[in-house]
C-alpha positions as CSV (number, residue, x, y, z in Angstrom):
1,X,0.8,-126.6,-130.9
2,X,4.3,-127.9,-131.8
3,X,5.1,-124.6,-133.4
4,X,4.1,-122.8,-130.2
5,X,6.3,-125.0,-128.1
6,X,9.3,-124.4,-130.4
7,X,8.6,-120.7,-130.4
8,X,8.5,-120.6,-126.5
9,X,11.6,-122.7,-126.3
10,X,13.4,-120.3,-128.7
11,X,12.4,-117.3,-126.6
12,X,13.5,-119.0,-123.3
13,X,16.8,-120.0,-124.9
14,X,17.5,-116.4,-126.1
15,X,16.6,-115.1,-122.7
16,X,19.0,-117.5,-121.0
17,X,21.7,-116.6,-123.6
18,X,21.3,-112.9,-122.9
19,X,21.6,-113.4,-119.1
20,X,24.8,-115.4,-119.6
21,X,26.3,-112.8,-122.0
22,X,25.4,-110.1,-119.4
23,X,27.2,-112.0,-116.7
24,X,30.3,-112.5,-118.9
25,X,30.3,-108.8,-119.9
26,X,30.0,-107.6,-116.3
27,X,32.9,-109.8,-115.3
28,X,35.0,-108.5,-118.2
29,X,34.1,-104.9,-117.5
30,X,35.0,-105.2,-113.8
31,X,38.4,-106.7,-114.7
32,X,38.9,-103.9,-117.3
33,X,38.1,-101.2,-114.8
34,X,40.3,-102.7,-112.1
35,X,43.2,-102.9,-114.5
36,X,42.8,-99.4,-115.8
37,X,42.8,-98.0,-112.2
38,X,46.1,-99.6,-111.3
39,X,48.7,-96.9,-110.8
40,X,51.2,-96.6,-113.7
41,X,54.9,-97.3,-113.0
42,X,57.6,-96.2,-115.3
43,X,60.0,-99.0,-114.4
44,X,61.2,-101.9,-112.3
45,X,64.3,-102.8,-110.5
46,X,67.4,-101.9,-112.6
47,X,69.4,-104.2,-110.3
48,X,68.6,-106.9,-107.9
49,X,68.1,-105.5,-104.4
50,X,69.1,-107.7,-101.6
51,X,65.7,-108.5,-100.1
52,X,67.0,-110.5,-97.2
53,X,66.4,-109.0,-93.8
54,X,69.5,-107.6,-92.0
55,X,69.5,-107.9,-88.3
56,X,65.8,-108.7,-88.4
57,X,65.0,-105.4,-90.2
58,X,63.1,-105.1,-93.5
59,X,64.9,-102.5,-95.6
60,X,63.5,-99.9,-97.9
61,X,64.9,-96.9,-99.8
62,X,63.2,-93.5,-100.0
63,X,64.2,-91.7,-103.2
64,X,63.3,-88.2,-104.4
65,X,63.4,-86.7,-107.9
66,X,63.4,-83.3,-109.5
67,X,64.7,-81.2,-106.6
68,X,66.1,-79.4,-104.9
69,X,63.2,-77.1,-103.9
70,X,64.0,-74.1,-101.8
71,X,61.1,-74.7,-99.4
72,X,59.8,-78.3,-99.6
73,X,63.2,-80.0,-99.8
74,X,64.3,-78.1,-96.7
75,X,61.1,-79.2,-94.9
76,X,61.9,-82.8,-95.9
77,X,65.5,-82.6,-94.8
78,X,64.4,-81.3,-91.4
79,X,61.8,-84.1,-91.0
80,X,64.3,-86.8,-92.0
81,X,66.9,-85.4,-89.6
82,X,64.5,-85.5,-86.7
83,X,63.8,-89.2,-87.5
84,X,67.4,-90.2,-88.2
85,X,66.6,-91.3,-91.7
86,X,68.8,-91.0,-94.8
87,X,67.4,-90.8,-98.3
88,X,68.6,-90.6,-101.9
89,X,68.0,-87.5,-104.0
90,X,68.2,-87.4,-107.8
91,X,68.6,-83.8,-108.6
92,X,68.1,-81.7,-111.7
93,X,71.1,-79.6,-112.7
94,X,69.1,-76.4,-113.3
95,X,67.8,-76.6,-109.7
96,X,71.2,-77.4,-108.3
97,X,72.5,-74.3,-110.0
98,X,69.7,-72.2,-108.5
99,X,69.8,-73.7,-105.0
100,X,73.3,-74.9,-104.3
101,X,73.0,-74.4,-100.6
102,X,70.2,-77.0,-100.4
103,X,72.3,-79.5,-102.2
104,X,75.2,-78.9,-99.9
105,X,72.9,-79.4,-96.9
106,X,71.7,-82.7,-98.4
107,X,75.3,-83.9,-98.7
108,X,76.4,-82.6,-95.3
109,X,73.5,-84.4,-93.6
110,X,74.5,-87.8,-95.1
111,X,72.1,-88.2,-97.9
112,X,73.1,-89.6,-101.2
113,X,72.8,-87.3,-104.2
114,X,72.4,-88.7,-107.7
115,X,72.1,-87.3,-111.2
116,X,68.7,-86.7,-112.8
117,X,70.0,-84.8,-115.9
118,X,70.4,-81.0,-116.3
119,X,66.9,-80.2,-117.6
120,X,64.9,-83.4,-117.1
121,X,65.1,-84.7,-120.7
122,X,64.4,-88.2,-122.0
123,X,67.9,-89.3,-122.8
124,X,66.9,-91.8,-125.4
125,X,65.2,-89.1,-127.4
126,X,68.1,-86.7,-127.9
127,X,71.5,-87.2,-129.5
128,X,74.1,-89.0,-127.5
129,X,76.4,-86.0,-127.4
130,X,73.5,-83.8,-126.0
131,X,72.6,-86.6,-123.5
132,X,76.2,-86.8,-122.4
133,X,76.3,-83.1,-121.9
134,X,73.1,-83.2,-119.8
135,X,74.7,-85.7,-117.5
136,X,78.2,-84.2,-117.3
137,X,77.0,-80.7,-116.5
138,X,74.9,-82.0,-113.7
139,X,77.7,-84.1,-112.3
140,X,80.0,-81.1,-112.4
141,X,77.6,-78.9,-110.5
142,X,76.9,-81.5,-107.8
143,X,80.6,-82.2,-107.3
144,X,81.3,-78.5,-107.1
145,X,79.0,-77.9,-104.2
146,X,79.4,-81.2,-102.4
147,X,83.0,-82.2,-103.1
148,X,81.8,-85.8,-103.8
149,X,82.0,-87.8,-106.9
150,X,78.6,-88.9,-108.3
151,X,77.9,-92.6,-108.6
152,X,74.2,-93.0,-109.4
153,X,71.8,-91.7,-112.1
154,X,68.1,-91.9,-112.4
155,X,67.3,-91.3,-116.1
156,X,64.0,-89.3,-116.5
157,X,61.2,-91.7,-117.6
158,X,63.5,-94.6,-116.8
159,X,65.3,-94.6,-120.2
160,X,69.1,-94.8,-120.4
161,X,70.8,-96.1,-123.5
162,X,73.4,-98.7,-122.7
163,X,76.1,-96.9,-124.7
164,X,75.5,-93.8,-122.6
165,X,75.6,-95.8,-119.4
166,X,79.0,-97.2,-120.4
167,X,80.3,-93.7,-121.3
168,X,79.2,-92.0,-118.1
169,X,80.1,-95.0,-115.8
170,X,77.1,-94.2,-113.6
171,X,74.9,-96.8,-112.0
172,X,71.3,-96.5,-113.1
173,X,68.7,-96.6,-110.3
174,X,65.0,-97.0,-111.1
175,X,62.2,-97.8,-108.7
176,X,59.7,-100.5,-107.6
177,X,56.9,-98.4,-105.9
178,X,55.6,-95.4,-107.8
179,X,52.5,-93.7,-106.3
180,X,52.5,-91.1,-109.1
181,X,52.6,-88.4,-106.5
182,X,53.2,-85.7,-109.1
183,X,49.9,-86.6,-110.7
184,X,47.6,-87.0,-107.7
185,X,49.0,-84.3,-105.4
186,X,47.2,-85.9,-102.5
187,X,49.0,-86.8,-99.3
188,X,46.6,-89.5,-98.2
189,X,46.4,-91.1,-101.6
190,X,50.2,-91.3,-101.8
191,X,50.5,-92.8,-98.3
192,X,47.8,-95.4,-99.0
193,X,49.3,-96.4,-102.3
194,X,52.8,-97.0,-100.8
195,X,51.7,-98.6,-97.6
196,X,49.5,-101.1,-99.4
197,X,52.4,-102.2,-101.8
198,X,55.7,-101.8,-100.0
199,X,57.8,-104.8,-99.1
200,X,61.4,-105.5,-98.1
201,X,63.9,-104.3,-100.6
202,X,61.7,-101.8,-102.4
203,X,62.8,-98.5,-103.8
204,X,60.1,-95.9,-103.4
205,X,59.8,-93.0,-105.9
206,X,58.6,-89.6,-104.7
207,X,59.3,-85.9,-105.7
208,X,60.5,-83.4,-103.1
209,X,59.2,-80.5,-105.2
210,X,55.6,-81.0,-103.9
211,X,54.5,-80.3,-100.3
212,X,52.0,-83.2,-100.5
213,X,54.7,-85.6,-101.3
214,X,57.0,-84.4,-98.5
215,X,54.2,-84.7,-96.0
216,X,53.4,-88.2,-97.3
217,X,57.1,-89.2,-97.0
218,X,57.3,-88.3,-93.4
219,X,54.0,-90.2,-92.6
220,X,55.4,-93.2,-94.4
221,X,58.6,-93.1,-92.5
222,X,56.7,-93.0,-89.2
223,X,54.4,-95.9,-90.2
224,X,57.0,-98.2,-91.7
225,X,59.3,-97.6,-88.8
226,X,56.5,-98.9,-86.5
227,X,56.2,-101.9,-88.8
228,X,59.9,-102.8,-88.4
229,X,61.3,-101.3,-91.6
230,X,64.8,-99.7,-91.8
231,X,65.4,-96.8,-94.2
232,X,68.6,-97.1,-96.2
233,X,70.1,-95.3,-99.2
234,X,70.2,-96.9,-102.6
235,X,73.9,-97.9,-102.3
236,X,72.7,-100.5,-99.7
237,X,70.2,-102.0,-102.1
238,X,71.7,-101.7,-105.6
239,X,74.5,-104.0,-106.6
């Protein structure tokens, strides 16, 4: 009889242990899945944006990489003009060379233009001389078509060697909200991601070479304007 009691106790104990292990595993799996679904961001603030509200307004900067595009950038510029919003564009030298009139329009309409290298290379993965050439060629093209000196750079993949930063004397600008619009190519998903995370002082990263991103940007402007946000260029946030 005693052996039977011990046997039943052992079975019950194992059963309880299995239930507890299953609960622990489900909790761990849920956390793992939640973490893996979090959108990836290449970087954080490269400087300390002033997050204090000015005149009761929360401020946020819209920034666009990889342009100009002969269709979508123009669509974006028209939409921003209608809304009285200024943005910051980090352009690729190859595209500047191909569509100089779009870059000139950006500048003429009061947007800030920054350097995004000549061919979208990771500057930390090439020689310093080649990296310097990527930057200087793009600077020269932008300045040729706008007549303005370049002050800001957004290094592709968020990587800029300090020695190169000192040499070029450009201010690096990264980002704080990245919906990975280039990956999802879905307007609603991009809008939802940004609106659920944006806060005062944020720098939003988008790409004006995709129509879905341009559409998302204009929806975001309309919604955040209703919520009391003011759109500024990066020079008003980066110190």
